[in-house]
N, C-alpha and C positions, 0 to 999 in steps of 0.2 A: 576395688573390690566392692561387691554389692552387699548391702546390709540386709540380712534375711530376717532380722527381728521386726515384728509388726510395730509400727508407730501410729498411734492414734492421731487423727487430725486435730483433736482438741487437747490442750494441755490441762493440767489439773485446775489451774485458776479459771479457765474458761468453763469447765464443767461445774465448778462451784458457783460461778456467776449465774449460769443457767438454772441451777437448783435454787439459788436465792431468788431469782426472778419468778420462778414457778411458785414458791412459797408466798412471795409478796402478792402475786396475782390472785392466788386463792384467798388470801386474807382480805384483800381489797375488792373482791368481786361482790356485786350486788346480789340481792335475793331474787332469784328467777322463778320462785314458786308460782307466782301469778301467771307468768308467760308459759310455764310448763303445763299448768292446768288448762289454760286456753288452748294450747297445742293438742293436749290429750282429747279435749272436748271436740275440737275441730277434726281430729283424726277419726274419732268415732263417727262423726257426721259424714265425713268424706267416704269412709268405708261403706256406709249405708247408701249414700246418694250417688257417688261417682263411679263405683265399680260394678261390673257385670256380676251376675250370680256366680259364674265360674271363677272369676278373679277373687271374689270374696271367699269362696270355698278353698281355693289354693292358698290364699293368705292365711286363712284360719288354720289349715293343716300345717303349713310351714312355720308360722310364727307362734301361734297360740298353742298348738299341740306338739311342736318340735319335731315334726316328721321331716325326713330327708326328701330330696327331689326324686330319687329312684323309688322310694317307698310310696310317695304320693302318686307317681306315675302308675305303679302297680295297683294301688288301691282304686284309682279312677279309671284304669284301663287306657291310659294315654302314653304317648312317647315321652321320654324324659325331656326332649327338646321342646315339646309342647308345654309341658309344665314349667320349664325354665322361662320360655317366652311369655307365658301367662303371668308368671311372677314378676318379670321385668316390666311388662306393660302396666300391671297393677301398681307397682312402685312408682313408675313414671307418672301415672295419673294422679296418684296421691301427692307426689311432689309438686306437680303443677297446681293442684288445688290448694295445698298448704303453704306454698311459698309466699302467697299474698296475705295469708292469715296471721303472720307474725308481725 
C-alpha cells in the first residue's frame, strides 16, 4: 500500500543543523560595507559610461521608478519585447563591466 502522507526529504535534525549553520555564517561574516560602497560607485559610473541613452532610460523607469515592462512600453511607444530586450542587454552590459570591479 502506498503512503499518501507527504514526507519531507529533511528530518528535523537536518533542518536544525542548516539553521545553526546559517546563524554561524551570519555571526562570522566579515564587514562588506567597503566592497558594497565600491560596487555602488562602480554601478553609477557604469550606468553613465557603458549604457546607451535608451538603456539608461529603461533602467531608470524599471528600477528607480518601479514601472512595469508593459507600462514602460506604453510610455515610450515601444513593444514589450523591445523593452524586455533593452533591459536584458543593459543588465548584461553592467554585469560584464562590474564583474571585474569586485
